[in-house]
C-alpha positions, 0 to 999 in steps of 0.5 A: 644197535638193538639187533646187533646187542642182541645177537652178540650180549643176548636179550636181557643184556640188550635190553638193559643197555638200550633202558640205560641208554634211553634213561640218561637221555630223558633224565639229560633232556629235562635239565632244561625245562623249567616250569612256571610256578602256579599260584595255589589259590588259582581254581583247578579245574575237574579232570572229568571237565578237562575231558569233556572239552578235549573230545568235545573240540572236533579237530582234536578227535580227527587227530587222535584218529590219525595219530593213532594210525601213525602210532600203529604203523610205527609200532608194528614196523617195530614188533615186525622187523626181526620176523620179517629179516629171518622169515620173509627175507630169509636172512638166518646166518651171514649175508652178501651185501653192498656192505661186505658179508653181514650178520643177520642182526647187523643186516637188520640194523642197517636196513633200520638204520639207513631209512632214518638216516635218510629220512633227515634230509626229507626232514628239510623238504617238508619243513618247507612245504607244510608251512605252504599246504598247512600241516594236516595236508602235508601228514596227509601226503607223507601217508601217501608218500609211504604207501609204496614203500610199505607195499613193497615191504610185504613183497620183499624176499631178499635183503637188497629189495628188503632195504630198498623197500625200506628206504623207500618208506624214508620220504614219507616216514620224514613226514610223519616224524615231523607233523603230529607235533605241529597238528597237535600245536594247532589243536591247541590253538584252537581250543585256546581260541575258543576257550579260555587258555592254553591247555596244553597238558591236557591234549599231550596228556590225552593223546599219550594216553590213546596213542598206546592203544596202538600197541594192544592193537599191534600185540593183538593182531601179531598174536592172533594171526602168528597163532592161526597160521601156526607160527612156531618159533623153534622152527627154522622154517614156518609154514607159508600161511605164517609168512604171508602172516608176517608179510601182512603185518609188516607192509599191508596192515601198515598201508591199511593204517596210513591209507586210513590216516589219509581219511582221518587227515582229511577231516582234521584240515576241513576241521581246523579250517571250519574252527579257524573261520568259526573264531 
């Protein structure tokens, strides 16, 4: 929706529409949420103690690294997609596709939208596999499954090759969509067994804050690479070095993040097993 709206009504109007839709979604999602009343006399732990306990838990430390890698994959793909479509795939005007003639925004939307549509059936697959092998291992395998598609994204040079590359990412993307929240729940379970109470808010809060570092990493990397390769937004054709930088950002850098996640998730899997054996 965003690529199409940005072309038809403008960037700030697109941002307004997407913002309103997002806000409405958040409001609706909270309608059925009810908090458990808290006794005012209950002692409130210090936030510094909570941070200390959370970071002292080995499974949580490995989870944070794995989730940060996952977040980077998502944010760098979203940030680089318009540049990749225009300069790597060469789609600056209408393009003939198997769906007919599409505008540049429509072509981008088809590539992105179909990727998520194709990921939906694989959610069922990961749902069946995860209980058998464990969530950390399932997430690890999803990282590996994404690698061929990410490599193809870096090599694609037209609409069809770009679409195929994005769609090859779909099976691993489904695992990335499902596994992190389950893995965090298992980490919280470990803490609840070793501690005195469940502290979901503590772990979700820290994870949310740390995950935002992915936006910083992506922004700095994109800015530095485009600057040193002489990218100029006013040019219709970019220097070859700038196009290579865009390909790196779209394909190779998320592939490196997924490879890093493989190691972090291996350590998370081992750490969860060790924590369960101790408890």
